[in-house]
C-alpha positions as CSV (number, residue, x, y, z in Angstrom):
1,M,32.8,-40.2,-33.1
2,I,29.5,-38.3,-33.7
3,C,29.1,-40.1,-37.0
4,V,29.9,-43.6,-35.4
5,F,27.3,-42.8,-32.9
6,I,24.7,-41.7,-35.6
7,L,25.4,-44.7,-37.8
8,I,24.8,-47.2,-34.7
9,Y,21.8,-45.2,-33.3
10,Q,20.1,-45.4,-36.7
11,N,20.6,-49.0,-37.2
12,T,19.8,-50.3,-33.8
13,S,16.7,-49.4,-31.6
14,G,16.6,-45.6,-32.2
15,P,14.0,-44.9,-34.8
16,C,12.0,-48.3,-33.7
17,A,10.7,-46.5,-30.3
18,W,8.8,-44.0,-32.3
19,V,7.4,-46.2,-35.0
20,Y,6.5,-49.1,-32.7
21,T,4.7,-46.9,-30.2
22,A,2.6,-45.5,-32.8
23,E,1.7,-49.0,-34.1
24,T,0.9,-50.8,-30.8
25,V,-0.7,-48.5,-28.4
26,V,-4.2,-46.7,-28.2
27,D,-4.4,-42.9,-28.5
28,V,-4.3,-41.9,-24.8
29,A,-1.3,-44.3,-24.2
30,L,0.2,-42.9,-27.3
31,G,0.2,-39.3,-26.0
32,I,2.0,-40.6,-22.8
33,C,4.6,-42.6,-24.7
34,I,5.5,-39.9,-26.9
35,Q,5.9,-37.4,-23.8
36,V,8.2,-40.0,-22.3
37,L,10.3,-40.2,-25.5
38,W,10.6,-36.5,-25.8
39,L,11.5,-36.3,-22.0
40,T,14.2,-38.9,-22.7
41,V,15.6,-36.6,-25.4
42,F,15.5,-33.5,-22.9
43,V,17.4,-35.6,-20.4
44,L,20.0,-36.6,-22.9
45,T,20.2,-33.0,-24.0
46,L,20.8,-31.7,-20.5
47,S,23.3,-34.6,-19.6
48,T,25.5,-34.7,-22.5
49,Q,27.4,-31.5,-22.1
50,S,28.4,-32.6,-18.4
51,L,29.3,-35.9,-19.6
52,M,31.5,-34.4,-22.5
53,D,33.4,-32.4,-19.7
54,S,33.9,-35.4,-17.5
55,A,36.5,-38.2,-17.4
56,L,34.8,-39.8,-20.2
57,H,35.6,-37.2,-22.7
58,P,33.6,-36.9,-26.0
59,A,34.7,-40.2,-27.4
60,G,33.8,-42.2,-24.4
61,V,30.5,-40.4,-24.2
62,F,29.4,-41.5,-27.7
63,F,30.6,-45.0,-27.1
64,M,28.7,-45.3,-23.9
65,F,25.6,-44.0,-25.9
66,A,26.6,-46.5,-28.5
67,I,26.6,-49.4,-26.1
68,F,23.2,-48.4,-24.8
69,C,21.9,-48.4,-28.2
70,Y,23.1,-52.3,-28.4
71,I,21.6,-53.0,-25.1
72,A,18.2,-51.6,-26.2
73,T,18.3,-53.5,-29.4
74,F,18.6,-56.9,-27.6
75,F,15.9,-55.7,-25.3
76,S,13.7,-54.9,-28.1
77,Y,14.7,-58.3,-29.8
78,L,13.7,-60.2,-26.5
79,Y,10.6,-58.4,-25.3
80,L,8.6,-56.8,-28.1
81,C,6.3,-58.7,-30.2
82,E,6.2,-58.8,-34.0
83,T,3.5,-56.8,-35.6
84,M,4.0,-57.9,-39.3
85,G,0.8,-59.1,-40.6
86,L,-1.4,-58.4,-37.6
87,T,-4.5,-56.3,-38.1
88,E,-4.7,-53.0,-36.2
89,K,-6.9,-54.5,-33.6
90,E,-4.6,-57.3,-33.0
91,K,-1.6,-54.8,-32.6
92,K,-3.4,-52.8,-30.2
93,N,-4.2,-56.0,-28.0
94,L,-0.5,-57.3,-27.9
95,Y,0.0,-55.8,-24.5
96,I,-3.2,-56.2,-22.8
97,P,-2.6,-58.0,-19.3
98,G,-3.2,-61.7,-19.9
99,A,-2.7,-61.6,-23.9
100,K,-0.8,-64.4,-25.5
101,K,2.6,-63.1,-26.6
102,A,4.0,-64.3,-30.1
103,Y,7.5,-63.2,-29.9
């Protein structure tokens, strides 16, 4: 089940958050975004063991995480703007309030 979870995580939205954040935000916001990403990892680390001991059992926990990865993939597809072919300034301006979104 761990291998299934890793396979799904690496092929969905897992690594995208780190790369996309570095591409689209300015320096100060990058620090905040990375801090939130590490906080998420910390919360997952604290909660995983108690979930393993719950009624879900280890297989259910990894299936739950896999479902969250799929949901995150659809969210990313629907709400994140494409950055391919954009200049550095255009990437940074994607999420300014009032900016035109090019999904």
